[in-house]
N, C-alpha and C positions, 0 to 999 in steps of 0.2 A: 892631731888633737883628738881626744876622745869625747864622745858624746856626753852631754850632762846627765846625771842620775837623778831622777825624781821618784820620791816615795809619796804615793797617794793613799790617804787613809779615809775611808768613808764606810759607814755601816750599811748603806743602801746599795746592794749589789749592781743595780741599773745604773746609778749615778757613778759608782766606782768604774764600771766598764766604759762609760761615757767619758769621764775625765781622763781615764789611761788612753783611750783612742784619741783624744784631742791633744794630749801631751806628746803621744807617739808621732803626731803630724810634724812635730818640731825637731824630728831627729833625735829625741831623747831616749835613753834608756829608761824603763819604769820598773818599779817595785810596787806592789800593792798590798794593803792589808785591810781587812774588814772589820777590825776593832783595834781598840787601844793596846791590848796586850800583844797582839800580832805585830803592831808597829814597833813595840819596844823589843820584841824578839829580833826583828830585821835590823833596828838601830844598834844592837849590841855587836853586830858584825859589819854593818854597812855604814858608810858616811856619804849619804846623798848630798847633792848641790842644793836641793830644794826639797822641802816637805810641804805638801799640799794636805791640810788637816781639817777634817770636819770637827766642829766643836761638840755637837750633841750626839753622843753615842752611849749605848748602854754599858754597864759594867765599868768601863774606864773612859772618861770623858777626854775630849781633845785637850782640855786645859791641863789635865793630869799628865798627858803625853808631852805637851809643851814644857810643863814643870820639870820633867825628867830631862827633855832635851836641853834645857837651859842649865842644868846642873852637871853635864858631862863636857868637859873642856874639848874633847875631840869633835864635838858637834857645834862648837862656838861659831864656826864661819858658815854653817848651813843656814840658808834663807828659809823662812816659814811664811806660807800663805794660809790663812785661815778661811774656811768655807763655813758659813753658818745661816741657818734660818732663823736665828735669834740674835739680831744685831745689838739688843739690849746688853749682851754680855761682853761686847767689844771693849768698853773702857777699862775693865779689869784685866783683859787679854792683852791689850796694847802695853800695859805696864810690865808684863812679862817678857816683852821683847819679840815683835813680830814684824815682818817687812811689809805686809799687805794683808788686807782682808776683804771679802767680797760676801754680799748677802745672796743666799739662794732664793729664788732660782737665779741662774746667771746665763747669759746668752753665750753659746759656744764661741762665737767670734770674739766677744769681749774677754772670755776665759783665756783664750789662746793668745791674745795681745798681752794680757796680764802676765801670764807665764813667761812669754818670750821677753817682756821687760825685765822680770825678775832675773832671768837667766842671761841677760845681756852681758856678754864678755866671755861666755863659755864656747 
């Protein structure tokens, strides 16, 4: 059985490295993007099992990336976990179809547990 593929999108390089390192502890393959446009480029060719997506990013927001994801039938089964420092945005995002959301900052142990739960069955 192959390892789950996880795309992590965050415009803060330090957080992106941290999240990639944590997900890799779960024996997952990771892809990473520092902005929404880079995430869309990856999603044109890849179908991750899980998308971990920061909401507040310059240029293209996480909600715009999510809107694209939900419009592509090939990505229909992909799980989505939202990371945000702005929980006030969550009610509208939940309606777009997400599997989990977490408020930043998040403790590494909690983050790993959430990702493991979302990937349960892979």
